[in-house]
Each structure stands twice: as structure tokens, then as C-alpha cells.
N, C-alpha and C positions, 0 to 999 in steps of 0.2 A: 585221153587215156582213161580206161575204166577205173572206178574206185572200188576197193574192197572194204566194205563196212564190216566191222567186227563188233557185235553186240555182246557185252558181258553182263550177266545177271547173277548176283550172289544168292546164297542160301541163308540158312538159319545162323544165329549167333554172330552176325555181322552188324554192328551198330555204329560203325564209324566209316564215313564215306572215304576218307583219306586212306584208311587201311585197305578198304576194298579196291580202290584205284591202284594202290601199291601192289597188291597181289595180282590184279589183272594185268598190270604193266609187265610183270615177270613173263607172262605168256605172250603179251603183245611184242615185247622185244625179241623173243625167240622167233616169232612169226616174221617180223621185219628182217631179222638177221638171216633168215633162211631164204629170202627172196633175192635172187641175184640181179633181177631187173630193178634197179634202184629208182627208175622212173614210175614204177608201179606205186600207186597211192593206197596206203592202208590207214583207214580212219576209224578210231575206236569210239564206241558209245558205251558209257558206264551207267547202267541202270541200278541206282541205289534206292532201296525201299526199307532198309532195316531199322529206321528210326520211327516208323509209323505205328509200330505195335508196342513200343516200350512202355508207355503210360499204362495201358491195360494190363500188361504182364506184371509190372511193378505192383499194381493194385491187387492182383490176384495173389502174388507172393506175400504181400502184407497181410492179406486175409488168411492165408494158410498158416503163417507163423503166429498169428493172433489166436489160433485155435488152441484150447487147453490141452488137446491130445496130440498136437503136432510133434512134440518131443518123443512120443512113443513110436513114431514111424521110423523104419529103417531107410537108409539111402536117401536122406533128406537133400543132400547136395545134388545127388544124381537126379532126383525128382525135379528140383527147381532149375538146375543148370543144363540138364540134358533133355529129359522127357518134356518138360514144360516148354523149352525153347522150340522143339520141333512140333509137338502137338498144339502148343499155343499159337505158333505162327500159322499153322494150317487152319485152325479153327477161326482165328481172327481174319485171315484172308478170305475164307469162305463166307464170312459174314458180309452183309452188304456194306456196312459202314467202312471197315478198314479196306475191304476189296475195292471199293470206289476210290478211296484215297490212293491206293496203289495204281489204279488205272490213270488217275489224273497226274500222278508223279511221272509215270511212263510217258504220257503225252507231253508233259513239260520238258522232259530230258531227251526224248528220242525222236519225237515227231518232226521237229524242225530240221534235224540232220537228215533223217530218212526221206523227207519230202524232196530233198535235192537230188535224189537218185533217179535212175531210169533203168530200162531193161538191159542196157549194156554193162551196168554195174553188177556187183555181187554182194550178197549179205551172208555173213557167217555168224552163227549163233553159238555162244559158249556159255552154258549155264551150270550152276552148281546147286545141288541139293534141292530144297523146296523152290528155288528160283526157276527150276525147270517147269514145275507144275504151274507156277504163277504165269510165266510167259506163254505156255501152251494154252492155258485157260483163257487168258486175255485174247489171244489170237484166234482161237478155234471153238471155245465152248459156247453153247447156245444160250446160257443163262444171261449173257450180256445183251441179248435181244429181247428180253422180257419187257413187255409194255409197262409193267409196274415200276420199272426203274425210271429215275429222272431222265428226261430227254437229253440233258447235257452229257450224262454219263454214256448213254447209248450212242450219241454222236461221237464222243471221244473214242470209243471202241471202234466204231465204223471208220473213223479217220485213220486210226492205227492200222487196221486191217487193209485199208485201201492202198497203203504205201507198198504192200507186198504184191508181187506178180502172182497171179493165179487165183486170187480171191475176188468174190463179187463185191461191188457191182461192176468193176472194170477189170476183169481178170487178165486182160492183155497188156496192162500198163503196170508200172511200179518196178521195184527192185526184186530180182529173182533170188531166192535162197540158193546158196551154193554149197553149204555144208552145215551140219548140226553136230555139236559136241556137248554131251551131257556128262557131268561128273558127280558121282555120289548121288544119283537120282532115285527118288521114290516114285517115279512115273508109273512103274508097274503096279504099285498099290493104288494109285489114283485111278487107274483104269477100271477098278472095281465099281467106281461110281457110274460107269456106263450101264452097269447092271442094276445096282441098288437104287439109283436115282430116278428110275423110270416113273413118269406120271403120264397116264393114258398112252403108254407105249413110247413115250419120248423122254429121253434123259436130258435134263438141262445142263449137265456137266459133260455130256458126250463130246469128245474131241474129233471123233472119226469122220463125220461127213465133210466138214470144211478142210480138215487136214488131208483127207483123201483127194478132195477136189484140187487142192493146191499142188499135191504131188503129181497128179495126172497132168495138170497144165504145165508144170515144170518139165516133166518128161517129154511132152510134146515140143517144148522150146529147146531143150538141151539134148534130147535123144539119148539120155543116159540116166541111170538111177542117181538119186541124191545120196551122197555119202553121209552116214550118221554113225558116229563113234560114241559108244556108251562106256565110260571109264568107271571101274569099280575097284576099290581096295577090298581085299578079302575080309578085313577086320572092320569094315565100315558097316554098321547095322542099318544105315539108311539106304545104302546102295543095293540095287537089284539088277539082275540081267534082264534084257528086253528082247533078245533075239528070238526066244521061244514064244514071245507074245505078239509077234508081228500081225498075226491074223486078228487078234483081239483089238489091237490099236489101230490097224489100218484097213481091216475088212478085206476088200478085193484089190487093194492098191499096193500089195506087198512087192510087186515087181518094179515099182517106181522108186524104191528106196533101198539102199545097200546098208543095212544095219549090222554092225559088228560090236559085240561086247569085248572090251579090252581090260584085262586084269592089270592094274597099274603097278603092282608089286606083289610079292609073295607073303609079305608081313613079317613080323618079328619071329626069328627062328625059335625063340624060347616059348612063344605062344602057340606054335603049330600043334604040339601034342594035345592042346586044350581047345583046338579050333571049333569044336562042336559043343563046348561047354560055355558057361556064362562068364568065366573069368576074363576073357579078352574084351568083354564089353567095357571094362574099366578103361581101356585104351581106345574105345570106339570114337570118342571125340577127336583124338589126335589123328586117327585114320581118316575120319570124315573131312578134315581140313587139309589133307596132305596133297591134294591134286594140283594146286596152283604152281608149286615148285617141283613137281615130279618130272624128271627128265624124259621118261617114256611118254607121258601125257603131252608135254611140250613138243617133242619130236613128232609124234603122230599128228597132232593138230597142225603143226607147221607144214608138214609134208602135204597134207590134204589141201590146205589153203594155197600153198605155193603152186600146186598142180591145177587149181581151179581156173577154168577159162569160160 
């Protein structure tokens, strides 16, 4: 019986592994409950990385609060609890030091499980927030092939990529992706690095070549587009649509993937008159964390995974 592997990757402001697993299990239980064939095996993989950046962020906050002028700044809590959490996580991951730690953590937590799969199995990816960028970067970005990197790190990335069907050096072996589900994702913003990161005509952050190659090989195997659902709460300032960016993200491989943006809810009725003002940003953090227990998100993901063959 084929196994459905479900890979959960969290985003910013998640610093406790048990809480991350609790939130992921809400979706996991909905998936399992939706599958009528109880002999079908659903195996979760929880990729937790949220503790790797804590020391650096605490040091930064201590430096900010030590500034004689810090008390003159407005929105101090918003700066340290919202903006810093997102921008800080992004900057730290893109640095070689923390980025390498994240790669090694993924290898420790996911490689052993995924190595047990084969082409008859299925892999479903569920990512939240910055976790989307982290996973896509590890699996597809060229920066991890840079010879300046430690050979152990480059080999770790190669091992992780080799467990997926459709990627070199053995594209016809490994676990095929069966669905992608992104929640509150800033992937649209990250795609700008494809343009701004060019060095001699090549962007080290460009996801497109390997992602396109994987999608093309998957289509040859399955003869149908890969379902990708991008969930966005209208009040989530980190979430962006990606349907209109298919060409930018996938180049000529748009026919190989079925991308649909899904609005998870309409937001607080009292905030709607101010939807294009700054006031709703005060509730942006709540909106950004709302996906795990959202009925529409759970129902949509469950239906797609249940229908995967």
C-alpha cells in the first residue's frame, strides 16, 4: 500500500516544537478522517526550525532597547514582535550561518523518513509563512550549489533533493510530489530575488530551473498537473496571491501545475470598511496564524490529498 507522506513546515513566531506539532496535528487529523480507505497510510513529518534564530534575535532586541533613543520610537512592540520576527527570520535564514543550521536540521528530521519512500508513494507539502520560502529555497535554489560552501552542507542539500522524484542526478527515482499547500506565504516577494540577485546573468536564489524540471518530470509520470493551493487571509500582511505570478515563478512550465489562490475567510466584518487602511495591521498577527484551524483550509487540503493517486 502506497504511503502518503505529509511534510509540515512552520513559519515565523513559532519557537516551541510541541506547539508546532499540535497545530499541524489539527490538519493531520482532518486529512486522516477524510480518507475512507483506512488501510491507506498517512505519515507526517514535522520540520521545526524556529529555535535556531532565537539567540541572534534576542541579542538584537537587547541592542535596540539599550539605545538611548529607543523610547522615542513609536510602535515599539510592533517593531520587535511583528516586523523583527518576519524580517529577522528572513535575514538570518539567508545568511550562511543560520541557513546552514536549518539545512542540517531538515536533514536530521526529514531525510531518514523520506529515504524510505519510492515512486509509488506520494509527498504532500504543507507550509506556513516563511517556511514556504525556506523549503523551496533548500529544494530548488542554486545558492546551495556554491563551491564556497562547506562540502558537508552541499552534500546534505543534494541528499535532500535526491529523495524527490524529478530532480537530478536520479530524476526517475524518489518520492513524487502529489500536492503543495502554502498558507500565508510571502513567496511572491521572494520571487523578486530572481531578478535582483543576478550575478553574471545567474541568480543564486532563482527557484525556477529546478522547480520547472521537477514539475515537467512529474507531469510525465502522472499525466496531470500538480495541484497547488495557496491560502491567504485578507487581513494577513504576509500573504500574497501567486496565480498571477505563475510565469515569473515557473517560466514555461505553467501547464504542469494547477495553482489556485484560496481566500481562507473574509475577515472581521468590523474591519472591512478599513481594509485598505493601516488599522487592520493591528490584527495582522492573528490573521497570519489563523490557517491551521481554519475549516476551509482543512477541507480543501483534505479533499486534494484524499483524491491523490
